[in-house]
ZABAZA-77797 format. One record per residue (C-alpha): residue number from 1; x negated, y, z. Coordinates in Angstrom, 3 decimals, padded with zeros to 6 digits. Example, Ala and Ser with C-alpha at 12.3 -4.5 7.8 and 13.67 -1.06 7.14 Angstrom:
% ZABAZA-77797
   num         c1         c2         c3
     1   -012.300   -004.500    007.800
     2   -013.670   -001.060    007.140
END
This chain:
% ZABAZA-77797
   num         c1         c2         c3
     1   -046.090   -022.371    050.910
     2   -042.661   -020.738    050.557
     3   -044.184   -017.294    051.024
     4   -046.903   -017.710    048.411
     5   -044.433   -019.132    045.883
     6   -042.101   -016.219    046.575
     7   -044.921   -013.709    046.089
     8   -045.855   -015.158    042.714
     9   -042.224   -015.082    041.601
    10   -041.868   -011.470    042.739
    11   -044.993   -010.432    040.828
    12   -043.785   -012.133    037.647
    13   -040.320   -010.605    037.927
    14   -041.716   -007.127    038.560
    15   -044.197   -007.420    035.692
    16   -041.528   -008.607    033.280
    17   -039.170   -005.774    034.207
    18   -041.877   -003.130    033.975
    19   -043.248   -004.462    030.699
    20   -039.777   -004.454    029.163
    21   -039.240   -000.833    030.210
    22   -042.698    000.667    029.665
    23   -044.919   -001.783    027.836
    24   -048.234   -003.206    028.988
    25   -050.957   -000.582    028.665
    26   -049.400    002.002    030.989
    27   -049.039   -000.451    033.867
    28   -051.547   -000.952    036.642
    29   -051.899   -003.773    039.123
    30   -051.079   -001.434    042.019
    31   -047.769   -000.415    040.462
    32   -046.830   -004.010    039.748
    33   -047.563   -004.990    043.355
    34   -045.650   -001.998    044.716
    35   -042.614   -002.873    042.615
    36   -042.892   -006.519    043.662
    37   -043.295   -005.575    047.315
    38   -046.436   -007.670    047.763
    39   -050.000   -006.731    048.803
    40   -052.592   -006.312    046.084
    41   -054.523   -009.283    047.411
    42   -051.585   -011.513    046.538
    43   -051.901   -010.502    042.903
    44   -055.482   -011.720    042.610
    45   -054.629   -014.882    044.487
    46   -052.364   -015.896    041.617
    47   -053.776   -014.020    038.611
    48   -057.374   -013.202    037.761
    49   -056.402   -010.141    035.716
    50   -053.499   -008.126    034.331
    51   -054.043   -009.903    031.009
    52   -053.655   -013.295    032.705
    53   -050.421   -012.070    034.254
    54   -049.148   -010.859    030.872
    55   -049.862   -014.253    029.320
    56   -047.887   -015.953    032.092
    57   -045.000   -013.516    031.615
    58   -044.992   -014.313    027.898
    59   -044.953   -018.048    028.607
    60   -042.057   -017.724    031.056
    61   -040.126   -015.431    028.721
    62   -040.596   -017.803    025.797
    63   -039.638   -020.855    027.854
    64   -036.317   -019.182    028.693
    65   -035.749   -017.864    025.183
    66   -036.654   -021.186    023.619
    67   -033.928   -022.875    025.630
    68   -031.447   -020.315    024.280
    69   -032.663   -020.802    020.714
    70   -032.476   -024.585    021.005
    71   -028.933   -024.348    022.329
    72   -027.914   -022.247    019.312
    73   -029.970   -023.894    016.574
    74   -029.720   -027.553    017.552
    75   -026.003   -027.758    018.110
    76   -023.404   -029.782    016.214
    77   -022.218   -027.004    013.887
    78   -023.204   -026.844    010.250
    79   -026.623   -025.210    009.741
    80   -025.551   -021.719    008.684
    81   -023.175   -021.435    011.616
    82   -026.045   -022.336    013.924
    83   -028.028   -019.415    012.511
    84   -025.082   -017.123    013.032
    85   -024.817   -018.316    016.630
    86   -028.445   -017.290    017.154
    87   -027.688   -013.786    015.868
    88   -024.578   -013.482    018.011
    89   -026.460   -014.612    021.112
    90   -029.270   -012.128    020.392
    91   -026.830   -009.250    019.952
    92   -024.941   -010.206    023.117
    93   -028.169   -010.258    025.155
    94   -029.183   -006.808    023.901
    95   -025.730   -005.382    024.629
    96   -025.743   -006.881    028.112
    97   -029.143   -005.314    028.778
    98   -027.934   -001.933    027.577
    99   -024.856   -002.175    029.801
   100   -027.054   -002.969    032.790
   101   -029.830   -000.387    032.464
   102   -028.513    002.100    029.902
   103   -031.078    001.343    027.205
   104   -031.649   -001.341    024.593
   105   -034.811   -003.108    025.725
   106   -035.551   -004.836    022.424
   107   -037.678   -007.956    022.182
   108   -040.662   -008.227    024.511
   109   -042.553   -010.256    021.913
   110   -041.976   -007.661    019.214
   111   -042.738   -004.776    021.551
   112   -046.045   -006.281    022.677
   113   -046.985   -007.231    019.125
   114   -046.748   -003.582    018.119
   115   -048.610   -002.442    021.227
   116   -051.331   -005.027    021.697
   117   -051.928   -007.224    018.661
   118   -055.110   -005.333    017.718
   119   -056.306   -004.812    021.297
   120   -056.379   -008.125    023.130
   121   -057.035   -011.359    021.259
   122   -055.578   -013.808    023.837
   123   -052.259   -011.950    023.859
   124   -052.250   -011.619    020.056
   125   -052.852   -015.349    019.723
   126   -050.098   -016.220    022.210
   127   -047.625   -013.964    020.411
   128   -048.559   -015.558    017.093
   129   -047.904   -019.004    018.564
   130   -044.498   -017.870    019.817
   131   -043.460   -016.391    016.475
   132   -044.746   -019.470    014.645
   133   -042.561   -021.594    016.927
   134   -039.543   -019.393    016.192
   135   -040.156   -019.651    012.456
   136   -040.458   -023.427    012.774
   137   -037.113   -023.698    014.548
   138   -035.372   -021.571    011.915
   139   -037.141   -023.524    009.158
   140   -035.582   -026.755    010.433
   141   -032.102   -025.234    010.197
   142   -032.684   -023.804    006.715
   143   -034.007   -027.184    005.555
   144   -030.762   -028.776    006.734
   145   -028.797   -026.088    004.871
   146   -030.816   -026.750    001.695
   147   -030.006   -030.464    001.927
   148   -026.314   -029.594    002.096
   149   -026.608   -027.238   -000.868
   150   -025.548   -024.269    001.262
   151   -028.533   -022.060    000.353
   152   -030.594   -021.535   -002.776
   153   -034.101   -020.827   -001.459
   154   -037.076   -022.787   -002.771
   155   -039.752   -021.876   -000.199
   156   -038.125   -022.818    003.103
   157   -041.031   -021.689    005.300
   158   -041.130   -018.260    003.677
   159   -037.360   -017.959    003.996
   160   -037.541   -018.818    007.697
   161   -040.230   -016.194    008.198
   162   -038.013   -013.623    006.468
   163   -035.052   -014.482    008.708
   164   -037.137   -014.107    011.868
   165   -038.662   -010.866    010.532
   166   -035.275   -009.307    009.860
   167   -034.063   -010.434    013.289
   168   -037.043   -008.713    014.911
   169   -036.621   -005.664    012.684
   170   -032.969   -005.101    013.526
   171   -033.703   -005.547    017.234
   172   -036.466   -002.963    016.841
   173   -034.032   -000.506    015.231
   174   -031.524   -001.152    018.013
   175   -034.220   -000.260    020.545
   176   -035.382    002.788    018.585
   177   -031.900    004.297    018.318
   178   -030.677    002.858    021.628
   179   -027.734    001.546    019.655
   180   -026.818   -002.092    019.097
   181   -024.903   -001.329    015.873
   182   -027.876   -002.359    013.655
   183   -027.457   -005.886    015.007
   184   -024.171   -006.166    013.089
   185   -026.252   -006.462    009.910
   186   -028.042   -009.641    011.020
   187   -025.547   -012.092    009.548
   188   -024.890   -010.455    006.138
   189   -028.628   -009.858    005.750
   190   -029.305   -013.527    006.465
   191   -026.777   -014.610    003.849
   192   -028.433   -012.329    001.303
   193   -031.953   -013.519    002.165
   194   -030.962   -017.154    001.757
   195   -028.707   -016.742   -001.243
   196   -025.827   -018.219    000.740
   197   -022.138   -017.606    001.094
   198   -020.426   -017.307    004.451
   199   -019.307   -020.729    005.747
   200   -015.562   -021.251    005.869
   201   -015.585   -023.352    009.052
   202   -013.946   -021.039    011.470
   203   -016.204   -017.973    011.407
   204   -015.440   -014.973    009.245
   205   -018.241   -012.867    007.799
   206   -019.230   -009.702    009.663
END
């Protein structure tokens, strides 16, 4: 049982790494198995297709990212500082990735949305569910900020969608230019989108 569990983990890790570097369409099952160091038969023991593997990779990636988002957005700080923590954590992750492999990998969800959203319906639907969940988490924080009078938006859902969109957009620019400097704009852009001023509790504006 240890061997089969290890093989599945190796396949998932290899697929995630390759998808982050090269996307989905250019990958084949043989290359994934070679990178994972497992026989091709092991792949089809665990996954009926490359699409099924991609869906599992998305689920695992989102499970890990969701934990990070919950840690940032559901803390004890005031709402706007929680949003800033999310941006800081995102920027730190992209910079760490660049330091490790020499390139900014961007967001897997954003990358695959651009590549696959009009090609494979199951993956498009899963990505939509993930982004809807992200928007919902940000919406909860903005709602708390509205209750405190910290922001001036009237449509909280639309505002949350705009915050997530600008987060994805700046990460995309960071990937495009292989430069994390665009991520410095996340916080001031968020303040502008929400009609908010920078909180005074211990964090200066970027």
